[in-house]
N, C-alpha and C positions, 0 to 999 in steps of 0.2 A: 858887748863880751859878743862874742860871734854867738849865731844861733845853726845852734846841728837842725840838718833837714828832721822836718819831722816823720815818723810812720805809725799808721796808720792802717786799720784791718780794712782787708778785701770790701768787704760789705757793710753796707748802711745802719743794718740791724747790728753789729758787731760792735759800729761807732759807742748808739749807745749803748750798750753793756761794758763796752769797757773802757765806756767813762765814768760806770759807778767805779767802778778799780778804785781811782784816783780817789771819790771820796775821801774825806775823815773824818765822820761824825765824832762828835766830842765825845769820844774812850779817853781813858785816862789812859798817860802815856808810860810808853815799854818801861822797862824795871831798870834802862840803862838810862837815861835820860838827868839823876838825880847828877850824872857827871861832869854834865853839859856847862858851859860856861854861860853866863846872866844872855850875851848876847846868842848866844847858840839857844840858848832856851827861847830864846823874843826870836829867830826868825824859825824857828818850831813851828812855837805858836801860831805865828801870823801864816805858815805854811798852812795849817789844819785849818784854821780858820777861811782861807782862801780856796780851798778844797772843797770845804762847807759849802760854799758859796757857791762853786763851780758848780756840786750835784743840785743847786736848785735853778741853775743857768745852764742846766743841761742841751736846752735847745739849741746851743749854738754848738755843740756839740754832734747831735744833730744834721746841720747843718752840712759834714763834715764827711766827704766824699772822695774816696781814693781811688784809685785805681793803678793796676800791676802793667807796666806800660808794655815790661817784658822782663823775660827770665834771669836779664843781669839788671834792671834796674830799682832803683827803691821805691818805695811807696811813701807816697810825697798829697799834703792835700792839698784841695783845691785854693785858687786864690781867692773866688767867697767865703772862708773858711777863716783865712788868712785876717780876711780883714773885716769880720766879725765877731774877733778875739776881745774879749772885756780887759780891760785894764787890768785884773786882778789874775787870768787868763794872762795875759803878757808880763808878768810878774814871776808867775809860772814858769813861763820858759823864759824868764832871763837866767828864773837859779837855775833850774836843771843845764842849762845849754852854759851856767860855771860852773859847774859841778864837769861837763863831758871835757869843755877845752881847761880843764886847769886840773888835769884828772888826776897825775899822779900826786900834783898837791894833797890833797882832798884825800886818797888813796892812805899815804903818812901822819898827812898833820890833824887833818880830821875828818878820822875815820865811826871814832864816835859821833859823830853829827853826820855823815853819810850813813849809817847802819840806824839810824833813827828816819831820816829822810825813805829809807830803803823800806823799811817795815811799814814806813804809811803808806807806797805806794810808789812805783813808777809812773807820772805821765805816762800814758800810752804809745805820746808823739815819738818820748825819747827809748822809749822798751830797748830797740835793734840798737842803737849806740850801746847803751847803759848795758843790755848786756851778753854782748861784744866785749866791752871793757873787763866786765866783771870776770870774766871766762878769759880775758886775757887772746880774744879770738880774733884780731883785730886784724894781723898778717901773718897768716898762716900759709907756708906753703906747697898746704898741703893741697891749697885752694883751685894752686896754677894746672893741678891735676881733673878740678871735678871734670872740665869737657871731656880728656880723653876718657874717663871711668865710665863716660856716659855709652861712650861708642863700644865696650866691650859690652861681651854679654856676661850674667850673673847666674848660677846655680839658683838659685833663691826669688829669679821674679816670678813665677808662677806662684809661691806663696807671699808675695809683697800686691800683685793685681789682686789675689785674690781677700786680702787683707784692706785695702785703702777704702774699698768702699764702707768699713765699717767705721772711721776713723771720724768722728763726727757727721754723723748722715745726714745731720739737720742744720751743719753751720753750710750758709750760702756755698763760700767757698770750694769745696768741699763736695758741693750737690750737684747727682750728674755721673755718667761714664766718660765724659769726651770732657771734665772742665780740668779746666785748670788747677785747681788745689791738687783734685786727685791726680798729675802730672804728673807737678814738679814735686810730690809729697815720694810719688815713684822713683821717679831721677836721685835723690837722698838716698831714699832709702837705698836702693841700687846701689848706688855708689860707695853706701858706707858698705855693705855685703861682702865689695871687689877689696878695700883696702884693707880689712877687717876679715878677713877669714873663719880666723877661728868662732867669731861672733856670728858673722855673716847677718841670719835675718834674725830679729826676738819679735814675738808679738807683744804689744805695748808700750813699744818705742815708738812707732808710727804714732804714737798719738801727743810724743813730747815732739818732734819731727813737727807733724801739723801746727801745733803751737808756736815754734818759731818762728814758720811760713808766713802765720797771721801778721810776723810783726816784719820781716826785710825777705830779700830776695833768696832761692834756693844755695846759689852760692855762702852766701853770710849764713846760715840756717846749717845746711852741712858742718862751715871749718866751726858752729856752734856746738853742735851735737857730739862733732868728731872731738873734740873738747871738756865738752861733759861726758863722753864716756873713759875719756882716759880720766880725769881728777877727779872728777864728782864718783867714783866709785859705783857706775850704772853700769861701766862693760864688764865689773865680777857683778853686777846682780842680773844681766841678760848673757853671760855664756851658759851655755846649754846644760851645764852640772849648776844653773842658779846657785851656786855655794853660798857666796854671799846675802842673796834671801834668803837660807834657813839661818844666820849671822844677822841680820835684821830682825827675824823674831824673832830667832831665839833672846833677843837682848829688848828688844821691847814685852816678851813676856814677864822678865825677869820687872819693870819696872810694873808690869799692872799687876803683880804679883804683892811688889814691896808698895805700892801705892794705894792700889783701888784691889784689896783684897777680897769682899763680901762679890765681888762682880766676877772676878779670878773666878773666887770657886760653883759661882752659879753657873758659869759659863762651860767649867771640864763636866759637873754633874747635866747637861745639855749634852757634851762632844760635841762643843761646840769648840773647835777648834781656832786657834790666834789665825792663821791661814786663810783659812775660809772668808776671811771679812778683809785682813791688814794686808796683804800678799798685792793687790791692788793701788793701795797707799802707797808702795814701794816703787813697784813698780812704774807706774804712768806720775804719782810724784800729784796726785786725786786730780788729776783730769781728769778721769770716770767717777768721779764721785764727784766734785761740786760743780754748777754752773760755770764757766769759762770767767767770772769776773771776779767770784774767790779763788779761782783755781792759781788764776793768775795773780792774786795776793800773792799766795805761798811760795809763785816759783818766783817773784820776784827775789823773794828772804831766800830759798834754795839756790837762786846761783848766787847769796852771798855771801853767807853762812852751812851751802850743803846742809846733806841728809838729816842732820840736828832736827830741824826743823819740819820735819815727816814725823819723826815722833814724839817732836813737841806734840804738833797737830793732833798727829791719832791718840794723846794720852789726853789733850783737851777736848774733843768730841768727847771716848769715852767717861769724863767725868760728868759735862753734859748732858751724857744720858742715863747714869747709874740707873737712879731711880726704876725708869721705864723699866729699861731691860732684863733689869732681873726680877721682873714680872713675866716676864713673856718666855713661852719654850726657843724650841731650838728652828722651829720656824719664826714663829712670830719673830726673832730677832732678825734670820736674815730678810726678814720683808721690811723690820726697821730697817736696818743697815740700808737698805738699796730705796726705797721710801721716803723717811722722812728726813732723817741725817741728812741726806744733799744740798738739804732747803733750808737748812736752820738758819742762817747764815746771810740768805739773799741781801736783806734790807743792812745789817753792818756785819760786813766782814771785820772792822775792827774788836768787835766783841770774841771772836773767835782767837785772833794772831794775838790781843789782850792774854786773853785765857792758857796761849798756849804758850806763853814766857813766864806764868805762873809756876811751870809746871818744869819738878825738880828735876835735873839732867844733869850728874855726873861724869862730865868725858871720861877721868881717872875710873869709875864704874863698869863704864861701857868699855875703857880698852881691856879692864882685866876680864871681863864676859868675855871679848871676839879672843885674850888668847885662853877661857877655858871654853870655849867654844871647838876651839882648836885643838883642842889638847884633846876634848871628848871624839872630835871628829879622826882622828889619830887614833886612837885608839882604836874607836870600831872598821877602822881601815883595816887594820893589825891584824881584829876579832875579824875581820870576813877575809883578810890575806890567811892564817889561819884555817878557819875556816875549808878554805879550796884547797889547802895544803893536806891537813884530815878527807880530807872527802874524795883525793888523786889519790894518797893512797888507801883509802880504804877499798879505791875503784880498785886500785893494784892489786893489794889482797885478796879479793872475791874473783879475779880473775886466776893468781895465781893459784887458789882452792882450787879453781875449776879444773886448771892443770891436774893439779894432785892430785883429785878424785880419777880424772878421765885414767892418766900413767898407776891410781892405784887395782883402779876394774883391768885394766892390762895388765899386772902384774898377777892377778890373782887368779886371771881364767889363765896366762901360763902354768902359774903355779899347781894350778889343777890338772892341765894336761902333765907336767912335770910326774903329777904322783901318782897320775893313774898311768904311765908309761910305767912308771916303777912299778907301780903293782902286779901288771902283765904280766914284769920281768919275772918278779918275787916267786908269782902260781906256776910259772914255769921252770924256773930251776929248783922247786919245792913239789909239784907236784909231776914233774917230765916219768920219774919211775913206774909213776902207776894210770898213766893217760893211755890209753889206744894206741898204736903205733900211728895211726893217721892223724890222730893231734896235733904231736910235733913234723909234719909237715909247716912247709913254708904257709901255702895258700891257707889251712887252718888258720895258724897264728893269726894272721892277715884279716884272717873275718871274726876273731876275735879282737881281737885290738879295735877294728874301727867302730865294734857293739861295745866299748868301755868308752871308747871315744864318745860316741855316740850321746852315750846316757850321762858324761857328765858335762 
């Protein structure tokens, strides 16, 4: 079978890290294995054994040195690395090379076996092409627009420049303000902000793009990211309203309440909100939670199965750590999530993956929760509209009352003036015969009238 050009990470340290991603220690197979044929199970067992030996023979992986020739070139392994490949590594290459070259057949006829292989980790030198195939990003028209997009200016450029230095700051490829990694990361984020102006740039998305750039050139990474945003619910997550993140948190809280009620009660008693620890899980797909070898394993599965794996891994983490978390207060739990949980599965990511697929996940129930959440949000929106309408009416009524009060005061003044005039006229009418002659003179009348009006 023809072989695909392997893609490797930009620095030798990441070779060692990512090579361990492919290792599959002798953990139990996932639940779908029982549906495979004997030949497929034999192939899967053989791959597990190869991966185990590959981990033991990691020296050959450390000798692989890749460099990015230019922005449009692929990451390729050196000839010395190819010459040092062991027989077992060659078998793995042959298997995945066959999968890539017969992709349509594997997706249609060998889907269960492909799913099992992906759950056990895609070999790092095949990740670039397999990820592109999984999300159908190999022949996207938007790729032809990429060079033109880079010539344009984006209103998000300052934000992107500010954040890229915080993206994988310890990774060799992204170290330094003038590093190639930061430059291509800026390019991809800027290009996307121009093709999707509603979303523009959102913090967190750079970690996903950064991982893609560790595997493939920037044009391909751009196409894969566009597809992920369009087809994997990420665009809804990164919209300014972040409505989809609210939905994910709502669904996750339901799973927590149903499957870990004691932990849920403890979280509530400590005012430890789900969004405080789970938001980054959904927004960065655990890339800011786990070291790259573990996070990339989760990302492999995400590329094939979507956001479901985030719910599964999140619940698995809480199941593993329930006993410890219940003993901690809010501050203690925050520290535990930041310092303890990230490194629990460095030596055996398969343990986490296995537990994740033992988590109860009901797609129909999740769909029902989605409708329920939408109804709640619609009701809240209607209430907000009604409140806004009532506030507007209240403001108009206050203005009307103020106007009426002013008119009432003016009318009262007018009535007083009229009453005064009538009183003077009546006075002269009834008492005129008894007044001295000068009192009936106009000047005297005017004087009396003026004093009355001044008094009133």
